[in-house]
N, C-alpha and C positions, 0 to 999 in steps of 0.2 A: 495552479501553471506559476511558470517565472513572475509574469506580472502580476500577480497577483489576484487574477480572477480568478473562476470554478464554474464550470458548470458537469450537471449531470451524465453521465455515461453507463450504458453497459456492453463489456466483449467478449467476446471467445476469443483467451490466447491458444493457437497450435505452437506447441513448445518441439524441438527435436534437444534431442542430448546426444554426448560421444564420451566415451568411459574414457579416463584419461590416468594416468599413471597419482594424481594426487584426488581419483575421484569421478563421480560423474559431473557433468558442465555443463548448463548450454549450450548449443551450439547453433540454434536460430530459435527466432520466435516473430511470428505475426498475430496480426489482432483484426478481429474481426468484428466489427464496430456492430451492435444490432438492438443499440437506444442510445441516441442523443438528445441533448433537447440544447439549443441556444442561449436560455434562462436563465442567467447565473446562479447559482444558490443563494442564499440568505443567511444573514449570521456570519462570527468570522469565526478564526482559531481563539480559542481560550489563553486569555493571558496567564501564563506559568510565574513569572516574575514574581518570588514575595512566598509565590505558595507553599504550603505544606509539603515536604515528602511523602510520596506513597509509598508505607512501607509493604515489604517484601516478605511470603510468608516465609517462612524457617521450612529446611528443606523436607523435616519430621510431619508436618501438620500439611491438611489436603488444602488449594490454592480455590 
């Protein structure tokens, strides 16, 4: 969340698309919450400062 809090949930997204001159675009999205827990998740995001860059595989090699 924007305030730094978090919680587990599971939802279904019902999307409607609209074809435009630039291709398909989202027209509408509704969410159906299937599971919600008010208990915060434990842990924190990893500290990536100073971490070595993760190499990207070459185009001719399997990922």
